[in-house]
TIVEXTI-451538 format. One record per residue: residue in one letter; z, x negated, y negated of N, C-alpha, C, O in turn. Coordinates in steps of 0.05 Angstrom, whole numbers, plus 32768, in hexadecimal, padded with zeros to 4 digits. Layout:
BEGIN
aZXYZXYZXYZXY
...
END
This chain:
BEGIN
m80007FF18018800280017FFF80027FEE7FE6800E7FD97FE5
s7FF37FF97FD17FF37FEB7FBD800D7FEA7FA680127FDA7F94
k801B80017FB1803780057F9D8048800E7FB18040801E7FC2
s806280047FB0807B80097FBD808080287FB5807A80337F9F
l808A80347FC9809780527FC480AF80507FBC80BA803A7FC1
s80BD80637FAF80D480677FA780E480717FC380D9807B7FD7
p80FF806D7FBF810D80787FDB810B80937FDD810B809C7FF4
e810A80A57FC9810780BE7FCA80EF80C67FD980EF80D87FEA
a80D780B87FD280BC80BE7FDC80BC80B57FFA80AF80C2800B
i80C980A07FFF80CA8099801E80DA80AE802B80D080B9803F
e80EF80B4802380FB80CD803180EC80E5803680EA80F0804C
a80E080ED802080CF8103802180B980FF803580B581118045
l80AA80E78037809580E3804780A480E78063809880F58073
r80BB80DD806C80C680DD808680CA80FB808E80C7810580A4
r80D28108807680D88127807F80BD8137808280BC814C8090
l80AA812D807780918139807C8086813480958078814480A2
n808C811A809C8082811280B9808E812380CE8081812780E3
e80A7812E80CB80B4813980E080AB815B80E180B1816880F5
v809F816380CD8095818080CC8080818680E3806C817880E6
g8088819A80F2807481A18109805B81B380FA805B81BC80E3
v804981B6810B803081C48104803981E28101804481ED8114
g803481EF80E9803A820B80E88055820E80DD805F822480DA
q806481F580D4807C81F780C6807881F380AB806581E780A2
l808F81FE809C808E81F8807F809781DC807880A981D18084
a808A81D18064809381B7805E80AC81B7804A80AF81C88039
p80BD81A1804D80D581A3803E80CE81A7801C80B881A08012
p80DE81B1800F80D981B37FF080DD81937FE580F181857FE9
l80C6818C7FD580CB81727FC880C781747FAB80BA81867FA1
s80D181637F9C80CE81637F8080B0815C7F7780A2814A7F82
p80A8816A7F62808981627F56808881447F548073813A7F5C
a809A81367F4C809781177F46809681087F60808A80F37F60
v80A081127F76809C81057F908083810C7F9C807780FB7FA9
i807B81257F99805F81317FA3804B811C7F92803C810D7F9F
a804C811A7F788038810B7F6C803880EC7F75802380DF7F79
e804E80E47F78804D80C57F83804080C37F9D803280B07FA3
l804680D97FAF803680D97FCC801980DC7FCA800980CF7FD7
l801480ED7FB87FF780F77FB77FE980DF7FAA7FD280D97FB2
e7FF580CE7F947FE780B87F897FE180A37F9E7FCC80977F9A
q7FF0809E7FB37FEE808B7FC87FE180977FE07FE1808C7FF6
d7FD580B17FDC7FC480BA7FF57FD480BE800D7FC980BB8022
l7FEE80C3800C800380C68023800280E48029800380EB8041
v7FFF80F380187FFD8110801F7FE9811E80107FE181157FFA
v7FDF8136801A7FC98145800D7FD3816380087FE2816E8018
e7FCB816D7FF37FD081847FED7FC7819B80027FB0819C800B
a7FD981AE80097FCF81C0801B7FD481DE800E7FE181E07FF9
p7FCB81F480197FCB820D800E7FE68216800B7FF78210801D
g7FEC82247FF48009822E7FEB8018821D7FDF803082237FDD
g800E82037FD4801A81F07FC2802981DE7FD2803981CF7FC7
e802681DC7FEC803681CC8001802581AF8002800F81AD7FF9
v8031819C800D8025818380148029817C8030803D8184803D
e8014816E803B8010816780568011814780588004813A8047
i801D813C806A801A811D806B7FFE811980767FF3812A8083
t7FF4810380707FD980FB80787FDE80E3808E7FF580DA8090
c7FC980D8809D7FCB80C480AC7FD380AA80A07FE0809A80AD
h7FCC80A680837FD7809280737FF3809280728000807E8073
g7FFE80AA806F801B80AF806B802980A68086803C80968087
r801D80AF809B802880A580B78026808880BD8038807D80C9
q8010807B80B48010805E80B48023805080A2802D803B80A8
y8027805C808B803A8050807B8054805080878063803D8082
l805F806480978079806580A58079805680BD808F804C80C3
s8062805280CE8063804A80E88050802F80EF8052801E8102
g803B803180DA802B801A80DE8014801F80F38003800D80F9
d8013803580FE7FF98040810D7FF6805D81098008806980FE
c7FE1806781107FD9808681107FC6808B81257FB3807B8129
d7FC880A281337FBA80A8814A7FA480B8813D7F9280C2814B
END
């Protein structure tokens, strides 16, 4: 990544990674969402939600299926 994430953004990314298909994402602050979107670690989903991307999973684990 070109920029380090804040501790809040890292925790939010971990929480998003635990969300199952069809489950609601945890509420996140607009600042954290903007930070994750800027790094392409999440994408906007219908209903104002965000979903973790492959890049987000790679950031957490170093690999992505």
